[in-house]
Kinemage of the C-alpha trace (Angstrom):
@kinemage 1
@onewidth
@group {chain A} dominant
@subgroup {mainchain}
@vectorlist {calphas} color= white
{ca met a 1} P 7.883 13.733 -29.780
{ca asn a 2} L 10.976 15.299 -28.284
{ca ile a 3} L 11.663 16.313 -24.673
{ca ile a 4} L 10.566 19.931 -25.246
{ca glu a 5} L 7.257 18.808 -26.736
{ca leu a 6} L 6.766 16.401 -23.826
{ca glu a 7} L 7.370 19.196 -21.326
{ca lys a 8} L 4.790 21.420 -23.061
{ca lys a 9} L 2.276 18.562 -23.185
{ca leu a 10} L 2.656 17.847 -19.486
{ca ala a 11} L 2.320 21.551 -18.646
{ca ser a 12} L -0.833 21.864 -20.763
{ca his a 13} L -2.414 18.992 -18.824
{ca lys a 14} L -1.547 20.701 -15.554
{ca gly a 15} L 0.854 17.963 -14.572
{ca glu a 16} L 2.334 18.552 -11.131
{ca lys a 17} L 5.987 19.409 -11.766
{ca glu a 18} L 7.157 17.707 -8.562
{ca lys a 19} L 5.704 14.398 -9.819
{ca tyr a 20} L 8.031 14.132 -12.815
{ca cys a 21} L 11.563 15.019 -13.862
{ca leu a 22} L 12.640 15.359 -17.484
{ca thr a 23} L 16.341 15.828 -16.745
{ca gly a 24} L 17.014 12.622 -14.833
{ca gly a 25} L 18.416 12.525 -11.355
{ca leu a 26} L 16.888 11.116 -8.210
{ca pro a 27} L 14.108 13.410 -7.000
{ca asn a 28} L 11.932 11.827 -4.316
{ca glu a 29} L 8.880 9.974 -5.621
{ca ala a 30} L 8.821 11.148 -9.251
{ca cys a 31} L 8.632 9.622 -12.727
{ca cys a 32} L 11.875 10.374 -14.543
{ca ile a 33} L 13.298 10.267 -18.028
{ca glu a 34} L 16.922 10.826 -18.922
{ca glu a 35} L 19.157 10.365 -21.922
{ca arg a 36} L 21.884 7.807 -21.305
{ca thr a 37} L 25.453 8.150 -22.540
{ca asp a 38} L 24.711 5.698 -25.382
{ca gly a 39} L 22.004 8.021 -26.763
{ca lys a 40} L 19.085 5.886 -25.577
{ca trp a 41} L 16.425 7.065 -23.131
{ca gln a 42} L 15.834 5.571 -19.703
{ca ile a 43} L 12.473 5.862 -17.936
{ca tyr a 44} L 12.206 5.039 -14.248
{ca tyr a 45} L 10.523 5.940 -10.971
{ca ser a 46} L 12.741 7.590 -8.396
{ca glu a 47} L 12.017 6.687 -4.797
{ca arg a 48} L 14.199 7.339 -1.743
{ca gly a 49} L 17.278 7.948 -3.871
{ca glu a 50} L 16.916 4.780 -5.956
{ca lys a 51} L 15.822 4.061 -9.512
{ca lys a 52} L 12.882 1.688 -9.783
{ca gln a 53} L 12.224 0.284 -13.264
{ca pro a 54} L 8.602 0.242 -14.477
């Protein structure tokens, strides 16, 4: 599955867009995924401007 397919899947399940972020960053209280500079993916929970690892 790629990021576009994931976005469609989340939308089809009526996922609340403010609860996740597929472009990384530090939105408040959201599950995030972002591609790192080494080509690997990082998944984390963003809370109060900090990355929390699952």
